[in-house]
C-alpha positions in Angstrom: 175.1 124.5 52.8 178.2 122.3 53.2 178.8 119.0 55.0 176.1 117.2 57.0 175.5 119.8 59.7 171.9 120.1 60.7 170.5 123.6 59.9 169.8 125.8 62.9 167.5 128.7 63.5 170.6 131.0 63.0 171.1 129.4 59.5 167.5 130.0 58.6 167.6 133.6 59.8 170.7 134.3 57.7 169.2 132.7 54.6 166.0 134.6 55.0 167.7 137.9 55.9 165.8 138.3 59.2 166.5 137.9 62.9 166.2 134.7 64.9 163.2 136.0 66.8 161.4 136.5 63.5 162.1 132.9 62.5 160.8 131.7 65.9 157.7 133.7 65.5 157.0 132.1 62.1 157.6 128.7 63.6 155.1 129.4 66.4 152.5 130.9 64.1 152.7 134.4 65.6 150.9 137.2 63.8 153.7 139.7 64.7 155.5 139.1 61.3 155.0 140.8 58.0 153.8 138.8 55.0 157.1 139.4 53.2 159.2 138.2 56.1 157.0 135.2 56.7 157.3 134.2 53.0 161.1 134.5 53.1 161.4 132.5 56.3 159.1 129.7 55.0 161.2 129.6 51.8 164.4 129.3 53.8 162.9 126.5 56.0 161.9 124.5 52.9 165.2 125.1 51.1 167.3 124.1 54.2 165.0 121.3 55.3 165.0 122.9 58.7 163.2 121.1 61.6 162.1 123.5 64.4 163.2 122.6 67.9 162.3 123.6 71.4 165.0 126.3 71.5 163.5 128.0 68.5 160.1 127.9 70.0 161.5 129.1 73.3 162.7 132.4 71.8 159.0 133.4 71.6 157.5 131.4 74.4 160.4 132.0 76.8 160.2 128.3 77.6 162.8 125.6 77.2 160.3 122.7 77.4 162.6 121.1 80.0 162.3 120.6 83.7 164.9 119.4 86.2 164.3 116.6 88.7 166.7 117.4 91.5 167.7 114.7 93.9 170.3 115.7 96.6 171.5 112.2 97.1 174.4 110.0 95.9 174.3 107.6 92.9 174.5 104.6 95.3 171.4 105.9 97.2 169.6 106.6 93.9 170.3 103.1 92.7 169.6 101.2 95.9 166.3 102.8 97.0 163.2 101.7 95.0 161.5 104.9 95.9 163.6 107.0 93.5 163.1 104.6 90.6 159.3 104.6 91.1 159.2 108.4 91.4 161.2 108.9 88.2 158.9 106.6 86.3 155.9 108.6 87.4 157.5 112.0 86.6 158.8 110.9 83.2 155.5 109.4 82.2 153.5 112.5 83.0 156.1 114.8 81.3 156.0 112.7 78.2 152.3 113.5 77.8 153.2 117.2 77.5 156.3 116.8 75.4 158.5 118.1 78.2 162.1 117.0 78.5 163.3 115.7 81.9 166.7 116.5 83.2 167.9 114.4 86.2 170.3 116.3 88.4 172.0 114.9 91.5 173.2 117.6 93.9 175.8 116.0 96.1 178.2 118.9 96.7 178.7 122.6 96.4 179.9 122.4 92.8 176.7 120.6 91.7 174.6 123.0 93.7 176.4 125.9 91.8 175.7 124.1 88.5 172.0 123.9 89.4 171.9 127.5 90.4 173.5 128.5 87.0 170.9 126.4 85.1 168.1 128.2 87.1 169.6 131.7 86.7 170.1 131.3 82.9 166.6 129.7 82.6 167.8 126.5 81.0 164.9 124.8 82.6 161.3 125.9 83.0 160.9 124.5 86.5 162.2 122.2 89.2 160.9 119.0 90.9 162.8 118.7 94.2 163.1 115.4 96.1 164.5 114.5 99.5 163.9 117.9 101.1 165.8 118.4 104.4 164.9 121.2 106.9 168.1 123.1 106.5 168.3 122.7 102.7 168.7 126.1 101.1 167.7 125.0 97.6 163.9 125.5 97.9 164.5 129.1 99.2 167.0 129.8 96.4 164.6 128.5 93.7 161.7 130.6 95.2 163.9 133.8 95.3 164.7 133.2 91.6 161.0 133.0 90.7 161.4 129.5 89.2 158.3 127.2 89.5 159.1 124.5 92.0 157.2 121.5 93.3 158.5 119.4 96.2 158.2 115.7 96.9 157.1 116.1 100.5 157.5 119.3 102.4 160.0 121.0 104.8 157.5 121.5 107.6 153.8 122.0 108.3 154.0 125.7 107.2 155.4 124.9 103.7 154.5 127.6 101.2 155.7 126.0 98.0 153.7 123.5 96.0 154.2 119.9 97.1 152.9 116.4 96.8 153.2 114.2 99.9 151.9 110.9 101.2 149.8 110.7 104.4 152.9 109.7 106.4 151.5 110.2 109.9 148.2 108.5 109.1 150.0 105.5 107.4 152.3 105.1 110.4 149.4 105.2 112.8 147.6 102.6 110.9 150.6 100.3 111.0 150.9 100.6 114.8 147.1 100.2 115.2 147.5 96.9 113.3 150.3 95.7 115.6 148.3 96.7 118.7 145.3 94.8 117.4 147.5 91.7 117.2 148.3 92.0 120.9 151.7 93.6 120.5 152.6 96.0 123.3 156.4 96.6 123.1 156.4 98.2 119.7 159.6 99.8 118.7 160.2 102.2 115.7 163.1 102.8 113.4 162.6 106.4 112.3 163.6 108.3 109.2 165.9 111.4 109.5 164.4 113.8 111.9 165.5 116.8 109.8 162.9 115.7 107.2 159.2 116.1 107.6 158.6 112.6 106.4 160.7 111.2 109.2 159.0 113.4 111.8 155.6 112.6 110.5 156.0 108.8 110.6 157.3 109.1 114.2 154.3 111.2 115.1 152.0 108.5 113.7 153.7 105.9 115.9 153.1 108.1 118.9 149.5 109.0 118.0 148.5 105.3 117.7 149.8 104.6 121.1 148.0 107.6 122.6 144.8 106.7 120.8 144.9 103.1 122.3 145.9 104.4 125.8 149.2 102.5 125.6 152.3 104.3 126.8 154.8 105.1 124.0 158.1 104.1 125.5 160.7 106.6 124.2 163.5 103.9 124.7 161.8 102.0 121.8 162.7 104.8 119.3 165.9 104.4 117.3 166.9 106.7 114.4 167.7 105.5 110.8 168.3 107.2 107.5 166.0 105.1 105.3 168.9 102.8 104.3 169.1 99.0 104.8 172.3 99.3 106.9 170.7 101.8 109.2 167.8 99.5 109.7 170.0 96.6 110.8 172.1 98.8 113.1 169.0 100.3 114.7 167.5 96.9 115.2 170.6 95.7 116.9 170.6 98.7 119.3 166.9 98.3 120.1 167.4 94.6 121.0 170.4 95.4 123.2 168.4 98.1 125.0 164.9 96.4 125.1 165.3 92.7 124.5 161.6 92.1 125.3 160.3 94.2 122.4 157.7 92.3 120.4 157.2 94.4 117.3 159.0 97.1 115.2 157.6 99.6 112.8 160.4 100.7 110.4 159.8 104.0 108.5 160.9 102.5 105.2 160.9 99.1 103.6 164.7 99.2 103.2 165.1 99.7 106.9 162.6 96.9 107.6 164.8 94.6 105.4 167.8 95.5 107.5 165.8 94.8 110.7 164.7 91.4 109.4 168.3 90.5 108.7 169.4 91.4 112.2 166.4 89.6 113.8 167.4 86.4 111.8 171.0 86.9 113.0 169.8 87.0 116.6 167.5 84.0 116.1 164.4 86.0 116.6 161.4 84.5 114.7 159.2 86.8 112.6 156.4 87.3 113.4 156.3 84.8 116.3 158.8 86.7 118.5 158.9 90.1 116.8 156.4 91.4 114.2 157.8 93.8 111.5 156.1 96.4 109.4 157.8 98.7 106.8 156.6 101.7 104.8 156.3 102.1 101.0 155.3 98.7 99.6 158.2 98.6 97.3 159.0 95.5 95.2 161.2 94.4 98.1 158.3 93.9 100.4 157.0 90.9 98.4 160.3 89.1 98.4 161.5 89.3 102.0 161.3 86.2 104.2 158.7 86.3 105.4 156.9 88.7 103.0 156.7 92.2 104.6 153.6 93.9 105.9 154.0 97.5 104.9 152.2 100.8 104.3 151.7 101.4 100.6 152.3 104.9 99.4 151.6 105.6 95.7 155.1 106.7 94.7 154.5 106.7 90.9 151.3 108.6 91.4 153.2 111.1 93.6 155.7 111.6 90.7 152.9 112.0 88.1 151.1 114.5 90.3 154.2 116.6 90.9 154.9 116.7 87.1 151.3 117.7 86.3 151.3 120.5 88.9 154.6 121.9 87.5 153.3 121.6 83.9 150.2 123.5 84.9 152.3 126.2 86.5 154.7 126.6 83.6 152.2 126.3 80.8 149.1 127.9 82.2 150.5 130.0 85.1 148.4 127.7 87.3 148.2 128.2 91.1 150.4 126.6 93.8 149.0 123.3 95.0 149.6 121.2 98.1 148.3 117.6 97.8 148.5 114.7 100.3 147.9 111.3 98.8 146.3 108.5 100.9 148.2 105.4 102.1 147.1 101.9 102.7 148.2 99.1 105.0 149.1 95.9 103.1 149.1 92.9 105.5 151.5 90.1 104.8 153.2 87.4 106.9 155.7 89.5 108.8 153.0 90.8 111.2 
């Protein structure tokens, strides 16, 4: 062998005088190899100092030992929202336990969607973990049609057929509003997440359910949409105050939107929580460092990521069943309420 090039399965096959599949079978300990061919392959491996890799193993197992974490969001969104960082930590930690490689793919336009489709069609990944699922997103359907194991973070709607891991969004939101009602608040606004996402609809449903449960009218003028970003939280808070200046609380469907709401309340000289109580959703690191510290609904984001990865690993390795899991949430009370 010349130079410093690392030997490949093709090199070993050529040296041993066999096909690449035979080399892969020897590497994987398969019995479907003659004693003579096995001896020649082992001799070539030793002579070339060949180190088997996942591609070689994949020729027999039909696996790449790689999965894609697909996030249809921009780099700025990925970097600014703590949710994504926590989810990636959970996913990567669980995949490391099974020796599976993680490929992070941002799908922001048609070209990147086509790239993902090609990766799926050519089976360069064993499965997909899909985050930020919108109702009209065609990706889950495409992946299902291609027969690729897929696990969603959240779900498209109540009739979701694919495997997913979700948080108790409606229950967590209802608990937040019950807390505000118990503190004597009666004009409780909400800044919602996108209504083309089940998570956004569910958290709004929880806001409504808590009002109904308490026999308090849920005023629809106290609802303002956001997109989970800080800017949308500030903008929504401003519009709510213009429309209903006597509101005394706001439940924001994400911590980032709550941060934006707090900034707008400060700008308008509204005291938190004396004049307006504020609650967020997630319990990200931001919640402990706002002024005042933010009451929020804790969702176990890292556990959500770990659970997604374990379900996908079970499907790809063991042909396990589809699973649909909802993780509990918990209200964390701090000074903002």
